[in-house]
C-alpha positions in Angstrom: 7.6 -6.4 40.3 10.5 -4.0 40.6 10.9 -1.9 43.7 10.8 1.3 41.7 7.2 0.5 40.7 5.9 1.9 44.0 5.8 5.6 44.9 8.3 7.1 47.2 5.8 9.5 48.6 2.1 9.4 49.6 0.8 11.4 46.7 -1.0 8.2 45.6 -2.7 6.3 48.4 -1.5 2.7 48.2 -2.7 1.6 51.6 -5.7 -0.1 50.2 -3.8 -2.3 47.7 -5.0 -5.9 47.9 -2.7 -8.8 48.0 -1.6 -9.9 44.5 -3.4 -13.2 44.5 -5.8 -15.0 46.9 -4.0 -18.0 48.5 -6.3 -20.5 46.8 -6.3 -18.8 43.5 -6.0 -21.0 40.4 -5.8 -18.1 37.9 -2.9 -18.5 35.5 0.0 -16.1 35.8 2.2 -15.0 32.9 5.3 -16.7 34.3 3.5 -20.1 34.1 3.1 -19.9 30.3 5.7 -20.7 27.6 5.3 -18.3 24.7 6.8 -18.9 21.2 5.8 -15.5 19.8 8.4 -13.3 17.9 9.7 -10.2 19.6 9.6 -7.9 16.6 13.1 -8.6 15.2 13.9 -7.6 11.7 10.8 -5.5 11.0 12.7 -3.0 8.9 14.2 -5.7 6.7 10.9 -7.5 6.4 9.1 -4.2 5.5 11.7 -3.4 2.8 11.5 -6.8 1.3 7.7 -6.6 1.3 7.8 -3.2 -0.3 10.1 -4.3 -3.0 7.9 -7.4 -3.7 4.7 -5.4 -3.9 6.2 -2.8 -6.2 7.9 -5.3 -8.5 4.8 -7.4 -8.8 2.7 -4.3 -9.6 5.1 -3.2 -12.3 5.2 -6.8 -13.7 1.4 -6.8 -14.0 1.7 -3.8 -16.3 4.4 -5.3 -18.5 2.7 -8.7 -19.2 -0.7 -9.2 -20.8 -1.7 -11.7 -18.2 -1.5 -8.9 -15.6 -5.1 -7.7 -16.4 -6.5 -11.2 -15.9 -4.6 -11.7 -12.7 -6.1 -8.5 -11.3 -9.6 -9.6 -12.4 -9.1 -12.9 -10.7 -8.0 -11.3 -7.4 -10.8 -8.8 -7.6 -13.3 -11.7 -8.0 -11.9 -13.5 -5.0 -12.1 -10.4 -2.8 -15.5 -9.5 -4.1 -16.8 -13.0 -3.2 -15.6 -12.6 0.3 -17.1 -9.1 0.6 -20.4 -10.4 -0.8 -20.4 -13.3 1.6 -19.9 -10.9 4.5 -22.7 -8.5 3.3 -25.1 -11.4 3.0 -24.3 -12.9 6.4 -26.7 -12.3 9.3 -25.2 -10.5 12.3 -25.0 -12.7 15.4 -27.9 -12.3 17.8 -27.6 -10.0 20.8 -27.2 -11.5 24.3 -29.5 -10.7 27.1 -27.9 -8.5 29.8 -26.8 -10.0 33.1 -29.4 -10.1 35.8 -28.5 -8.6 39.2 -30.8 -10.8 41.3 -28.2 -13.6 41.9 -26.1 -14.2 45.0 -23.1 -12.0 45.0 -20.6 -14.9 44.8 -22.1 -16.0 41.5 -20.8 -13.0 39.6 -17.4 -13.2 38.0 -14.7 -10.9 39.5 -13.7 -8.1 37.1 -10.6 -5.9 37.1 -10.9 -2.6 35.3 -7.5 -1.1 34.3 -6.6 2.4 33.1 -3.1 3.5 32.1 -2.8 7.2 32.5 -0.1 9.8 32.0 -0.9 13.5 32.7 -4.6 13.0 32.6 -5.8 15.3 35.3 -8.4 16.9 33.0 -10.4 13.7 32.3 -9.3 10.9 34.7 -11.5 12.0 37.6 -14.7 11.7 35.7 -13.8 8.2 34.5 -12.8 6.9 37.9 -16.1 8.2 39.5 -18.1 6.4 36.7 -16.2 3.2 37.0 -16.6 3.1 40.8 -20.4 3.5 40.5 -21.2 0.8 37.9 -24.4 -1.3 38.2 -22.6 -4.4 39.5 -21.9 -5.8 42.9 -19.2 -3.5 44.4 -17.3 -6.5 46.0 -17.0 -8.3 42.7 -15.0 -5.7 40.8 -12.0 -3.5 41.3 -10.5 -0.4 39.5 -6.8 0.0 39.0 -5.2 3.2 37.7 -1.6 3.0 36.6 -0.1 6.4 36.9 2.7 6.3 34.4 5.0 8.9 36.0 2.6 11.8 35.5 4.1 15.3 36.0 0.8 17.2 36.3 -1.8 17.0 39.1 -2.9 13.4 38.2 -1.3 11.9 41.4 -3.2 14.5 43.6 -6.5 13.7 41.8 -5.9 9.9 42.4 -4.9 10.4 46.0 -8.2 12.2 46.7 -10.3 9.7 44.8 -8.6 6.7 46.6 -9.9 8.0 49.9 -13.4 8.2 48.4 -13.8 4.9 46.6 -12.8 1.5 48.1 -12.7 -0.2 44.7 -10.0 2.2 43.5 -6.3 1.1 43.6 -3.4 3.1 42.3 0.0 2.0 41.0 2.6 4.7 40.2 5.3 3.9 37.7 8.7 5.6 37.8 10.4 7.3 34.8 12.7 4.2 34.4 9.7 1.8 33.9 9.4 1.1 30.1 7.1 -0.6 27.7 4.6 2.2 27.3 0.9 1.2 27.8 1.7 -2.5 27.4 4.4 -2.3 30.1 2.0 -0.5 32.5 -0.7 -3.1 32.0 1.7 -6.0 32.4 3.1 -4.4 35.5 -0.3 -4.0 37.2 -1.7 -7.4 36.1 -0.2 -9.5 38.9 -1.9 -7.3 41.4 -5.3 -7.8 40.0 -7.8 -10.5 40.9 -10.3 -10.5 38.1 -11.3 -13.4 35.9 -12.1 -10.8 33.3 -9.8 -7.8 32.6 -11.3 -4.6 31.2 -9.0 -1.9 29.7 -10.0 1.8 29.2 -8.4 5.0 28.0 -8.4 7.9 30.4 -10.9 9.9 28.4 -13.4 7.0 28.2 -17.1 7.6 29.0 -19.0 4.4 29.9 -22.6 3.6 30.9 -23.5 2.2 34.3 -24.8 -1.1 32.8 -21.6 -1.9 30.8 -20.5 -4.9 32.8 -24.0 -6.4 32.8 -23.9 -6.1 29.0 -20.4 -7.4 28.4 -20.1 -10.4 30.8 -22.8 -12.6 29.2 -20.7 -12.9 26.1 -18.1 -14.7 28.1 -20.5 -17.5 28.8 -19.1 -18.9 25.6 -15.9 -20.6 26.9 -14.2 -20.0 23.5 -14.6 -16.2 23.9 -11.2 -14.9 24.8 -12.1 -11.2 24.5 -14.9 -8.7 23.8 -14.5 -5.3 22.2 -17.2 -2.7 23.1 -18.2 -0.5 20.2 -16.5 2.9 20.3 -18.3 6.2 19.8 -17.0 9.7 19.2 -18.2 12.0 22.0 -17.4 15.2 20.2 -18.7 14.1 16.8 -20.3 17.5 15.9 -17.1 19.5 16.2 -15.9 19.5 12.6 -15.3 17.4 9.5 -12.6 15.3 11.1 -14.7 14.3 14.1 -17.8 13.7 12.0 -15.7 11.5 9.7 -14.4 9.5 12.8 -17.9 9.0 13.9 -19.0 7.5 10.6 -15.8 5.5 10.6 -16.9 3.9 13.9 -20.1 2.8 12.2 -18.1 1.2 9.4 -15.9 -0.5 11.9 -18.9 -1.9 13.8 -20.3 -3.4 10.6 -17.1 -4.9 9.5 -16.4 -6.4 12.9 -19.9 -8.0 13.1 -19.8 -9.3 9.6 -16.3 -10.8 9.8 -17.2 -12.5 13.0 -20.5 -13.8 11.5 -18.6 -15.6 8.7 -16.0 -17.0 11.0 -13.4 -14.4 10.4 -11.3 -12.3 12.7 -12.8 -10.0 15.3 -10.4 -7.3 16.5 -9.7 -5.3 19.7 -9.6 -1.5 19.6 -7.9 -0.7 22.9 -10.4 1.5 24.7 -13.3 -0.7 26.0 -11.7 -4.1 25.5 -12.4 -7.0 27.9 -10.1 -10.0 28.0 -10.5 -13.3 29.8 -7.5 -13.7 32.1 -6.9 -17.3 31.0 -6.7 -16.2 27.4 -4.5 -13.3 28.3 -2.1 -15.6 30.2 -2.0 -18.0 27.2 -0.8 -15.1 25.1 1.9 -14.0 27.5 0.2 -10.7 28.3 0.5 -7.5 26.3 3.4 -7.2 23.9 5.8 -4.4 24.9 7.6 -4.5 21.6 4.7 -3.0 19.7 3.1 0.4 19.4 -0.5 -0.9 19.2 -1.0 -3.3 22.1 -4.6 -4.0 21.2 -4.0 -5.0 17.5 -1.1 -7.2 18.5 -3.1 -8.9 21.2 -5.8 -9.6 18.6 -3.4 -11.8 16.7 -2.1 -13.5 19.8 -5.6 -14.4 20.9 -6.6 -15.8 17.5 -3.4 -17.7 17.1 -4.2 -19.4 20.4 -7.6 -20.3 19.1 -9.6 -17.8 21.1 -12.5 -15.9 19.6 -13.1 -12.1 19.9 -16.6 -10.8 20.1 -18.1 -7.3 19.6 -20.7 -5.5 21.8 -22.6 -2.9 19.8 -24.5 -1.4 22.7 -23.8 0.4 25.0 -20.8 2.2 23.4 -17.7 3.5 25.0 -17.5 7.1 24.2 -14.1 8.8 23.6 -12.9 12.2 22.3 -12.0 12.3 18.7 -9.0 14.3 17.4 -10.0 17.6 16.0 -7.0 18.6 13.9 -5.7 17.1 10.7 -2.1 16.9 12.0 -3.2 15.0 15.1 -5.3 12.6 13.0 -2.3 12.0 10.7 0.0 11.1 13.7 -2.7 8.9 15.3 -3.5 7.0 12.1 0.2 6.5 11.3 0.6 4.8 14.6 -2.5 2.6 14.0 -1.3 1.7 10.5 2.2 0.9 11.6 1.1 -1.2 14.6 -1.3 -3.1 12.4 1.4 -3.7 9.8 3.9 -4.8 12.4 1.8 -7.7 13.4 1.8 -9.1 9.9 5.6 -8.8 9.8 5.9 -10.4 13.2 3.5 -13.3 13.0 3.5 -14.3 9.3 5.3 -17.6 9.9 2.4 -18.7 12.2 -0.2 -17.3 9.8 1.0 -19.2 6.8 1.1 -22.4 8.8 -2.7 -22.0 9.1 -2.5 -21.8 12.9 -5.6 -19.7 12.7 -7.7 -22.2 10.8 -8.8 -21.8 7.1 -11.7 -19.3 7.6 -9.8 -16.9 9.8 -6.6 -17.2 7.7 -8.5 -16.4 4.5 -10.3 -13.5 6.1 -7.1 -12.1 7.5 -5.3 -12.4 4.1 -8.1 -10.6 2.3 -8.1 -7.7 4.7 -4.3 -7.5 4.7 -4.5 -7.2 0.9 -7.2 -4.5 1.0 -5.6 -2.6 3.8 -1.9 -2.7 3.1 -1.1 -4.2 -0.3 -3.6 -2.2 -2.4 -2.6 1.3 -1.0 1.1 0.3 -1.3 0.7 -0.9 -4.9 -1.2 2.2 -5.9 2.0 4.2 -6.1 3.7 2.1 -8.8 0.4 1.5 -10.4 -0.3 5.2 -11.0 3.3 5.7 -12.2 3.0 2.9 -14.7 -0.5 4.0 -15.8 0.8 7.5 -16.4 3.8 6.4 -18.3 1.8 4.0 -20.5 -1.1 6.5 -20.9 -3.7 4.1 -19.6 -6.0 3.6 -16.6 -4.6 2.3 -13.4 -4.6 -1.5 -13.5 -5.8 -1.9 -9.9 -8.8 0.3 -10.5 -11.3 -2.6 -10.4 -9.9 -3.8 -7.0 -9.9 -0.3 -5.6 -13.5 0.3 -6.8 -14.7 -2.9 -5.1 -13.0 -1.9 -1.9 -14.5 1.6 -1.9 -17.9 0.1 -2.6 -17.6 -2.1 0.4 -16.7 0.9 2.5 -19.8 2.8 1.2 -22.2 -0.2 1.9 -20.6 -1.0 5.2 -20.7 2.5 6.5 -24.4 2.9 5.5 -25.3 -0.4 7.2 -23.2 0.3 10.3 -24.8 3.7 10.8 -28.2 2.2 10.3 -27.5 -0.4 12.9 -26.4 2.2 15.4 -29.5 4.3 14.6 -31.7 1.3 15.3 -29.9 0.3 18.4 -30.0 3.8 19.9 -33.6 4.3 18.7 -32.9 7.5 16.8 -34.4 8.3 13.4 -32.4 10.5 11.1 -33.8 11.1 7.7 -32.5 9.0 4.8 -31.0 12.2 3.4 -29.0 12.8 6.6 -27.8 9.1 6.5 -26.8 9.6 2.9 -24.7 12.7 3.8 -23.1 10.9 6.7 -22.2 7.9 4.5 -20.7 10.0 1.7 -18.8 12.3 4.0 -17.5 9.3 6.0 -16.4 7.5 2.8 -14.6 10.5 1.6 -13.0 10.9 5.0 -11.7 7.2 5.0 -9.8 7.9 1.7 -7.0 9.3 3.9 -6.2 5.7 4.8 -4.8 5.1 1.3 -2.2 7.8 1.8 -1.5 6.8 5.4 -1.0 3.1 4.5 1.2 3.9 1.5 3.4 6.3 3.5 3.7 3.9 6.5 4.7 0.8 4.4 7.3 2.8 2.7 8.7 4.6 5.8 8.9 1.4 7.8 11.3 -0.1 5.3 13.6 2.9 5.6 13.6 4.3 9.1 13.3 2.3 12.3 11.1 3.6 15.0 11.3 4.1 18.8 8.4 4.8 21.2 7.8 7.8 23.4 4.9 9.8 24.9 3.9 12.8 22.9 0.9 15.1 23.0 -1.9 14.7 20.5 -4.0 17.7 19.8 -7.4 17.1 21.3 -9.9 19.3 23.0 -8.9 17.9 26.4 -5.2 17.8 25.6 -5.4 14.0 25.7 -2.2 11.9 25.3 -1.6 8.9 23.1 1.4 6.7 22.6 2.9 7.4 19.2 6.3 6.9 17.4 8.5 9.9 16.8 
């Protein structure tokens, strides 16, 4: 760790920092692992090539009579996968961890938060994390203050005196890598077998660790994502849409995992087994979405990712259309980057047949279809006919509609609330209309990535608590 990682003043109390590793520790460190992952080279060239390929193939489908049958064939394949997912039974829930064991029998957990100018929300999260229903000597809380310029250091200094589990690492302005760099920098100081990561605006329940840790009894489980929930869902159309979107995400995650597909991390509320994290070389500092990138690395190393539907990690949703646009552009670009980076490993079937097929189907639905919609509409207008990809688009929208209804229904049952069918219908229709913005986002992102390279920086996103996210300029 570089010397400038430590504060030059006592605004953050570092006196209670534990030694980086116990002397007899056998936990793997990142430096002990050889990684063969790409570092994000040539993304612009790859994106341009992929854009040209998608556009040219779409135009060719319109020019040749076999194009209609090719679309029908692809639609059938995707529909069969969707149908298989819908028919699959969700995995059974796991009983929560009992607290009547000897203290040494509980796994040690390290909870990490990377924060930059988060004085408004960080104090509440720290107090919650330091009062979880779990043996206090078996978990620790680390806050990485990423060179905050507001009163975040003062808040942390006061909290450090109050809670023995709390440790603070202050980064300087020269430390790079964004959130991934902050997490990698603090990781050698932590002692946990399980690493939990939260955003500064997270709201968690006291029994969270007791609910999450039993999933790691499966030795193949490399990570677990806790369901996310929008705390300010009733603010406006955008937050209500995000709330319904979380229901869809829960359903798709559960069903993909049920058929042997790819479970994904969502950043806030993710728990990772240290051994699995070390096998992946830690968090990738050459990406703008550390969670999505780590998802691929874990699966490529033959780890599984689970989903915990209850309790949820609550977070504040963005309330303005412009803030939503910037956030979703970042998510879309980070998601697309990993396909550009890891495609040689994917096509070599390193994931295994079921995960590879699931990944290809979702890549086609998420990125290829919105990108191909532009030339498809142009050709359809020029030839005075319906868009050729309409059957595929209709099937995808139908899955979104069914998945959102089922996801919201599962949340309703889990939380034991009973909205009327009419309210559920309104939520589903509104949420499905809201998710249509992804088509525009994906189409713009795939085109922009082939033209203009990106760099990373901290900027403000317009939320009620003035919360920050890491987005490209």
